[in-house]
C-alpha positions in Angstrom: 16.7 18.2 -10.4 20.0 19.1 -12.1 22.3 16.5 -10.9 21.6 12.6 -11.0 21.4 10.9 -7.7 22.8 7.6 -6.7 19.5 6.2 -6.5 16.1 7.1 -9.4 12.8 5.2 -7.3 10.0 5.8 -8.9 7.2 4.1 -6.6 6.2 6.1 -3.6 4.4 3.0 -1.8 6.1 2.3 1.6 9.2 -0.8 -0.2 10.0 2.7 -2.1 10.1 4.7 1.0 11.6 2.2 3.0 14.3 2.0 0.6 14.7 4.9 0.3 15.2 6.0 4.5 18.3 3.2 4.6 19.7 4.2 1.5 19.5 8.1 2.6 21.1 7.1 6.0 24.2 5.3 4.1 24.9 8.7 2.4 23.6 8.3 -0.9 21.2 10.5 -2.9 18.3 9.5 -3.5 15.2 11.1 -5.5 11.5 9.6 -5.7 9.0 9.9 -8.1 5.5 8.9 -7.5 2.1 9.3 -10.3 -0.3 9.9 -7.2 -0.7 13.5 -5.1 0.8 11.2 -1.8 2.7 8.6 -0.5 2.5 5.2 0.6 0.9 3.6 -2.0 -2.1 1.0 -1.0 -1.3 1.9 2.2 -3.9 4.4 1.6 -6.5 7.4 3.0 -8.8 8.7 2.1 -9.8 12.3 3.5 -13.1 12.9 3.4 -14.5 16.8 4.5 -18.0 16.2 6.4 -19.8 19.0 8.3 -16.3 21.3 7.7 -13.8 18.8 9.2 -11.6 15.8 7.9 -12.1 12.3 7.9 -9.8 10.3 7.6 -11.0 6.2 5.8 -8.4 3.8 5.3 -9.7 2.2 2.4 -6.7 -0.2 1.4 -4.2 -1.9 4.0 -6.6 -2.2 6.9 -4.3 -3.4 9.4 0.1 -4.2 9.5 1.6 -6.7 11.6 4.9 -6.8 13.0 6.9 -10.5 12.8 9.6 -9.0 11.7 12.7 -7.9 13.7 13.5 -4.9 11.9 9.8 -4.0 12.2 9.4 -5.1 16.1 12.5 -2.6 16.7 10.8 -0.4 15.6 7.5 0.0 16.9 8.6 1.2 20.1 9.2 4.4 18.8 5.8 4.0 16.7 4.4 3.9 19.6 5.6 6.3 21.8 5.0 8.8 19.6 1.6 8.3 18.7 2.0 7.3 15.1 1.0 3.7 15.7 -1.0 1.6 18.1 -3.0 -1.7 18.6 -6.2 -1.6 16.9 -6.8 -6.0 17.9 -5.5 -9.6 18.2 -7.5 -10.9 15.4 -10.9 -10.3 14.0 -13.9 -12.8 14.2 -15.8 -14.4 11.0 -18.5 -14.2 9.4 -20.2 -17.7 7.4 -24.0 -19.1 7.7 -23.7 -19.7 10.9 -23.2 -16.4 12.4 -20.1 -14.9 13.6 -17.9 -16.9 15.2 -15.1 -15.5 17.7 -12.0 -16.5 17.4 -9.3 -16.6 20.2 -6.5 -13.7 20.5 -3.7 -14.1 18.3 -0.6 -12.2 17.7 -1.2 -8.1 17.8 -2.6 -5.9 14.9 -1.6 -2.5 14.2 -3.0 0.7 13.0 -2.1 3.6 12.7 -4.6 6.7 14.2 -3.9 9.5 11.7 -4.2 6.6 8.8 -3.1 4.3 7.2 -0.6 6.6 5.1 1.0 7.7 8.2 3.3 5.1 7.6 4.4 6.0 4.8 4.7 10.0 5.7 7.8 8.5 8.5 9.7 7.0 5.8 9.8 10.0 4.0 10.3 12.2 6.7 12.6 10.8 8.7 12.3 8.6 12.0 15.4 11.4 13.8 14.5 14.6 14.4 18.2 15.2 12.5 16.6 13.1 9.3 16.0 15.6 5.9 13.1 14.7 4.4 13.5 12.3 1.2 13.1 14.2 -2.1 10.1 13.6 -3.5 7.9 14.3 -6.9 4.4 14.2 -6.8 2.1 13.8 -10.3 5.1 12.3 -11.8 3.9 9.4 -14.4 6.7 7.9 -15.8 5.7 6.9 -19.3 9.1 5.4 -20.6 12.8 4.7 -19.7 16.2 4.8 -21.5 19.2 3.4 -21.0 22.1 4.0 -24.1 24.7 0.9 -23.9 27.0 2.4 -23.6 25.2 4.5 -20.6 25.4 3.4 -16.9 22.8 5.5 -15.3 19.3 5.4 -16.5 16.8 8.0 -17.5 13.0 8.2 -16.9 10.5 10.0 -19.1 7.5 11.7 -17.4 4.0 11.7 -18.9 5.0 15.9 -19.4 8.3 15.3 -21.4 10.8 15.8 -19.3 13.9 13.7 -17.9 14.7 12.3 -14.4 17.9 10.0 -14.4 20.0 8.2 -11.6 23.0 5.8 -11.0 20.4 3.2 -10.4 17.0 2.6 -10.7 14.6 1.2 -8.4 10.6 0.1 -10.1 8.5 0.4 -7.1 5.7 -0.7 -8.3 3.2 -4.0 -9.1 4.8 -6.5 -11.0 2.9 -6.1 -14.5 3.5 -2.7 -14.6 7.1 -2.6 -14.1 7.2 -5.4 -16.7 5.8 -2.7 -19.3 7.2 -0.5 -18.9 10.6 -2.4 -18.3 10.6 -4.8 -20.5 12.5 -3.3 -23.6 15.3 -4.0 -21.2 15.1 -7.4 -19.7 17.0 -10.3 -19.2 14.8 -13.3 -20.0 15.4 -14.6 -16.7 14.0 -11.3 -14.8 11.5 -11.3 -17.5 10.1 -14.9 -16.7 10.3 -14.1 -13.2 8.1 -10.7 -13.2 5.4 -12.7 -15.2 5.2 -14.9 -13.0 3.9 -13.3 -10.2 -0.2 -12.9 -9.9 -2.5 -10.6 -8.0 -6.1 -10.6 -6.9 -7.6 -7.0 -7.4 -10.6 -5.7 -4.5 -13.3 -3.3 -4.9 -13.5 -1.6 -1.9 -16.4 0.5 -0.4 -16.7 3.4 2.1 -20.0 4.2 4.1 -20.0 7.2 6.1 -23.1 6.1 8.5 -25.8 8.0 10.1 -25.7 5.4 13.1 -24.4 3.0 13.8 -26.2 -0.3 15.5 -24.3 -2.1 18.5 -21.7 -4.6 17.5 -19.2 -6.4 19.2 -16.1 -6.1 16.7 -13.6 -3.6 14.7 -13.2 -5.7 11.9 -14.7 -9.3 10.3 -13.2 -11.1 8.5 -16.5 -12.8 5.6 -16.7 -16.0 4.3 -19.4 -15.1 1.5 -19.9 -14.7 -2.8 -19.7 -10.2 -2.4 -18.4 -10.2 0.7 -14.3 -10.9 2.6 -14.0 -8.1 5.0 -15.7 -4.9 6.8 -14.3 -2.5 9.4 -15.8 0.0 11.7 -13.3 2.0 10.8 -13.7 5.2 13.2 -12.4 2.6 15.8 -8.9 3.5 14.8 -9.4 7.3 15.1 -8.8 9.2 18.0 -12.1 10.2 18.0 -14.6 8.2 16.4 -17.4 10.1 15.0 -19.1 10.1 12.5 -19.2 5.8 12.5 -17.4 4.9 9.2 -18.0 1.1 7.3 -15.1 -0.5 5.2 -16.5 -2.8 2.8 -13.7 -4.9 0.7 -15.4 -7.6 -1.5 -14.1 -11.0 -2.2 -11.2 -11.1 -5.3 -12.9 -13.8 -6.9 -16.3 -11.5 -6.9 -14.1 -8.8 -7.7 -12.4 -10.3 -10.6 -15.4 -10.8 -12.2 -17.2 -6.8 -12.0 -13.2 -5.5 -12.1 -14.9 -3.4 -15.1 -18.0 -1.8 -13.4 -18.1 1.5 -13.0 -17.8 3.1 -9.7 -21.4 3.4 -9.1 -22.3 -0.3 -10.0 -19.6 -1.4 -7.8 -21.1 0.6 -4.8 -24.5 0.1 -5.6 -23.9 -4.2 -5.1 -21.8 -3.7 -2.4 -24.0 -2.4 -0.2 -26.9 -4.6 -1.5 -24.6 -7.4 -0.1 -23.9 -5.6 3.4 -27.9 -5.1 3.9 -28.8 -9.0 3.5 -26.2 -9.3 5.7 -25.9 -7.1 8.6 -30.0 -4.8 8.0 -30.8 -2.1 6.4 -28.8 0.4 8.4 -26.2 0.1 5.8 -27.8 1.5 3.0 -28.2 4.5 5.5 -25.0 6.9 4.8 -24.4 10.2 4.7 -22.0 9.7 2.4 -20.3 6.5 0.5 -18.1 5.7 -2.2 -16.2 3.0 -4.1 -12.1 2.5 -5.4 -11.1 -0.1 -6.9 -7.7 -1.6 -6.8 -7.3 -3.6 -9.4 -3.1 -4.9 -8.2 -5.1 -5.9 -4.0 -3.2 -8.7 -3.3 -0.4 -10.8 -4.6 -1.5 -14.6 -4.8 2.2 -15.7 -6.7 4.5 -13.5 -5.3 8.6 -14.4 -6.2 10.3 -15.7 -4.2 13.1 -13.0 -2.4 12.8 -10.0 -1.5 13.4 -7.6 -3.9 14.5 -8.9 -8.0 17.5 -7.3 -9.5 19.5 -7.2 -12.9 22.6 -4.7 -12.2 21.5 -0.9 -11.7 18.1 -2.2 -12.1 16.2 -3.7 -8.6 12.4 -4.6 -8.6 10.8 -4.4 -5.0 7.1 -4.6 -3.5 4.7 -6.8 -1.5 5.0 -8.8 -4.4 8.6 -9.9 -3.4 9.6 -12.3 -0.5 5.9 -11.8 0.7 2.3 -9.5 0.6 0.6 -6.8 2.1 2.6 -4.2 4.6 5.2 -5.5 6.9 6.1 -7.6 3.3 7.0 -4.5 1.1 8.7 -3.1 4.2 11.0 -5.9 4.6 11.2 -5.6 0.6 12.5 -2.2 0.4 14.9 -2.7 3.3 16.4 -5.8 0.9 16.8 -4.0 -1.7 18.5 -0.8 -0.2 21.0 -3.7 1.2 21.5 -4.9 -2.1 22.2 -1.2 -4.2 24.0 -0.2 -0.4 26.5 -2.9 -1.4 26.8 -2.3 -5.5 27.1 1.0 -5.2 30.3 0.8 -3.4 32.9 2.6 -3.9 
């Protein structure tokens, strides 16, 4: 990077990507950094190689809703191009009394090629004339710098390289943003970040040998260990092999947060076998993933948080989940477009 962009965004989750796309459309220069190899944050898709082909599995966000006007306007184009389709209109619930069906509600949407596709749409642009947003992956930010008499922000990467921008957007869980920026924060901004709370989640991916007949694609679960089960293969154009995704409850995940991957996977499979039967344990491959900041349980009341040219966004602002993250990114972009006016 040979110049300082108008906006430097740390975190290529959905809020950061949505903000970046709107900022680029407004004619502002943008540069995005992310510590991982891909984009979309917790709208994550794991690519598994099985029998010489790739199997996509959503192990983070499972679906999204479109109640917000801005997302509803985008939805027809996303559906038209095969990026998004409706998956269900609600899910039954499993408790001690068995599986109880519910009346159909509002649509839940998925991406047939994996939920991370949603972030890639914002990264690449929705229109043919749009250019991809500049993105650096495997770029872990370890420190921020801003001299008293300088307007620009500088971020230091793990390898010692420096990136700078006229404004800085931190799109990451509030505790991580607080740790990174705490030396620069006003008391009220610090207090707002400190007030945010999260629930963790252990997730398990089970690629099964076979699957009995089941009349659900997703299932909410009231159980000490498990909170969610999804037949992930039902999202795909070619629903093979059968894939079961399990999410542990927030309480169990918090209590068992420091288990090893193998320990968490074993206990989740054991609980699922008790609920569903021995077929759950007959896996071609299985793995676990820990989401330390899975779901904001106490959010910031506004869609973004700003201190002059330092802006925070994410699904912890305004409302959780995918739709909340997008709304946060769009609101942050609107603020910065006004802030950066000549």
